[in-house]
C-alpha positions as CSV (number, residue, x, y, z in Angstrom):
1,M,-3.3,-0.7,-6.9
2,A,-0.2,0.8,-8.4
3,V,3.2,-0.8,-8.0
4,I,5.6,1.7,-6.6
5,Y,8.6,-0.6,-6.1
6,D,9.2,-4.2,-7.3
7,N,12.1,-6.4,-6.4
8,K,13.3,-9.9,-5.6
9,V,16.0,-11.0,-3.2
10,K,18.8,-12.7,-5.1
11,G,20.8,-13.8,-2.1
12,M,21.5,-13.3,1.6
13,G,24.6,-12.9,3.6
14,D,25.5,-15.5,6.3
15,C,24.8,-13.0,9.1
16,V,21.5,-11.4,8.2
17,A,19.8,-13.0,11.3
18,E,21.9,-10.8,13.6
19,F,19.5,-7.9,12.9
20,E,16.4,-9.8,13.7
21,D,16.1,-8.5,17.3
22,S,16.2,-4.9,15.9
23,G,13.4,-5.5,13.4
24,M,15.6,-4.4,10.6
25,F,17.0,-5.8,7.4
26,I,19.5,-4.3,4.9
27,L,19.1,-4.5,1.1
28,F,22.1,-3.8,-1.1
29,G,22.8,-4.0,-4.8
30,D,25.9,-5.6,-6.2
31,N,28.0,-2.8,-4.8
32,A,27.6,-3.7,-1.0
33,P,30.8,-2.9,0.9
34,D,32.8,-5.9,1.8
35,T,32.3,-5.1,5.5
36,L,28.4,-5.3,5.0
37,K,28.0,-8.1,2.5
38,D,27.5,-10.8,5.2
39,Y,24.7,-8.7,6.8
40,C,22.7,-7.9,3.6
41,Y,20.1,-9.3,1.4
42,S,21.3,-8.9,-2.2
43,I,19.0,-7.3,-4.8
44,D,19.1,-5.7,-8.2
45,V,18.6,-1.9,-7.7
46,N,15.4,-1.1,-9.5
47,P,13.8,2.4,-10.1
48,I,11.0,3.6,-7.8
49,A,7.8,4.6,-9.8
50,E,6.5,7.0,-7.1
51,E,7.5,8.3,-3.6
52,I,7.2,5.7,-0.8
53,K,5.1,7.2,2.0
54,A,4.3,6.2,5.6
55,G,1.1,4.2,5.8
56,Q,1.5,2.4,2.5
57,K,1.2,-1.4,2.6
58,A,3.7,-4.0,1.2
59,V,2.7,-6.7,-1.2
60,I,4.8,-9.8,-0.8
61,D,4.4,-12.6,-3.5
62,G,1.1,-11.0,-4.6
63,I,-0.5,-10.8,-1.2
64,Q,-1.1,-7.4,0.4
65,C,0.0,-6.9,4.0
66,V,-3.0,-6.6,6.3
67,G,-1.0,-6.7,9.5
68,C,-1.7,-10.3,10.5
69,G,1.9,-11.4,11.0
70,V,1.4,-14.7,9.0
71,C,4.3,-13.9,6.7
72,S,6.7,-14.0,9.5
73,Q,5.5,-17.4,10.5
74,L,5.7,-18.8,6.9
75,C,9.0,-17.3,5.7
76,P,11.3,-20.2,5.0
77,K,14.4,-18.1,5.7
78,D,13.0,-16.4,8.9
79,A,13.7,-13.1,7.2
80,I,10.5,-11.4,8.3
81,E,10.0,-10.3,11.9
82,W,6.5,-9.3,13.1
83,K,6.2,-6.4,15.5
84,E,2.9,-4.7,16.5
85,A,2.9,-1.0,15.7
């Protein structure tokens, strides 16, 4: 399987949990606007090797998503919310 995008979360704002109910999270590089920093996960902006397309699966810590929802139960920061498609 080819890696299209690889990244690591460096930090998280104090208010990232406020987006949990919407099933959304915000990633920003070091240039996040001051008004958004508390709501963002901080990352280094890395190049994308190929186009990201609908239907592709994420790989988190070396494990490919199979749609089971276990990652949302195990995440120590409660940063992953599971929703059925």
